[in-house]
C-alpha positions, 0 to 999 in steps of 0.5 A: 511528484515531490522528493524534497530536499535540503537541495530542493532541486534534485538532478535528473534521472540520468545525471543521478544514474551516471553519479550511482554507477560506482554505487552498489545498492542493497534492496531488502525484499524480505517483505514481498516474501512475507507480507500479504497486503500493501507492503508487499505489492510495493516491494515487488513493484520497486524491485522489478522497476529498478532492477530493469534498466541497470544491474546495480540493485541487488535483492537481500532477503531473509533465508526461508522467509514465507507468509505465516499461516492464518491464524498464526501458529507459534511456529509462525509467531517464532519466525517472525521473532527470529525474523525482526531480530536476526535479519532486520537488526543485524543480518541484512547489513551482514548479507548486504556487505557480503554482497558488495552493497554500498548503500542499503534500502530497507522499504519497509521501516524494518532494519538495522537500527546501527551500523556502517552503511549508509542507508535509506528507509521507507515509512508507509505509516506510523499508525503502528506508533500511533494506534498501537492497540490495532496491531499484534503485541510483538509488532507494536513492541517491536516498532516502538523500539526500533523504529526511532533509532532506525529512522534517526540513523538513516541517511535519507528517509522516504515517505509515501505521501506528504501526510506521512511526511509530516507525521515523520517530521512531527513525531521524530523531529528530523532534518526535513532536508532528509525526508523525501516524498516518493509515491507508491507505484501503480503496475500496468496491470491495472489500466482501464478496460471495457466490462465486456473485456473477455479478461474482465468476463472471466475473472468474474465469473470464476469469482461468481460475481454479478455483472455489476458489482462493488469492489473492495480490496485490502487485508482484513484488519481494523484499519480497513473499517470493513465491518462498517462497509459491510453494514453500509452494503446492507443499508444501500440495498434498503434504497430503490436505486440499488437494491441489487448492490454486491460489494465484493471484497478481496484481500487476505485474512488479517488479524484483531477483531476484524478477522473474526467478526468481517466474515460473520457479517458478511455470511449474514449480509444476504449476499450484499458482502462477499468475501473473495479471498487473496487473488492473483494480482491479474485477476484482481486487476481485471476485477477493479477495471470491471467493477462499477466502483471501488470502496475504500473507507479506511480509518486512516492509510499512509498512502491507499494503494487500492484507491491508486489502483482503481483510479488508474483503471478508470474506477470510480472510488469511494474513500475518506480523507483519513491520513494520506487518502487526501493526498491520493484521492484529492476531489476526485473521489466520492468522499465519505465520513468513514465513522458513519455507516449511513454516509458510507451507505449514501457513497454507495448508492450515488455510485450504484444509482448515478452514471453521470457522476460515476463517469465524471470521478472515473475520468477525473481519478484516471488523469489523476493516476499518471503520477503512480506509474512505476518508471516515474516512482523508480526514477524518484527513488533513484533520486533519493539514493543519489542524494543520500550518496552525495550528503555522507 
């Protein structure tokens, strides 16, 4: 757990909690009501982990926040604009003051660029700034205008990986002492289960999956590289050792070309790639634990939560070293070139057909996963609050 600061040595969680006893923390949880991806899972887990041991954290949320329809209608677009401007730029701080909050945390980089409350901001990645064409026009324009002043205003910035920390420091030139690394957390529901576990069997049967399958997880959007994964699943089936390979993808619909191309490709895959849609967390966790492997050939991540969840479930992982996935997966996964369908297919075949190789990776990943459990992540987050409060 690396939460670097100017002190280079944080006090322990008990000392931090004692100092923070007079501080009332406001956590903007709007994202967990709006987002369908990893950000929502992160905010939900953080809120639960922070609120359990003490009552000093107040949940703040934009009134009426809910996921948009897919595909988006004009009402959804209007609601996003109103929320981003009316709530995030001003309303959340007003609500925080009314609630007696003395330190505000926005756990996604959408928040008030000006104001008087001490502020902590979490940055998951900078892809909306570095690869804007992968995002909707409003999101990329809004982010380009608001993220720089938001981070300059923040008393402390949390990044979810060393890779993202380095990207933030390079792009914005912030004082390195203000930028801390605290990883995403993995809920306890993601844990090893035997393939014959009744919960696993029930989840698999409910989704119409065979006893062996490879899981894929994430919103259907360009960065997840699902078009190549579909093509790789079809190619892998031409190998004698993987003719029965099935890749099952769980995740909500997204945007960009992927929103249309992936369903079309899946329908034409001859059953090699199946779309399950968004699943309840308990069902998803059971399917990940019961999978032969998880495939996550992303083109870039600020963290890569599905990789951590699979490792915590004792499931072998295929992924890439793009973005922060090098920090998360290390050498404890099947690493492939995300730009090569052939490389992804070869990795799928190795995990499908080589039992000893797969078991080695699963064991190494499980040992690696202990660092991502929520109690440790919540303690590290409170240490950043303590640092921000002391360095006002």
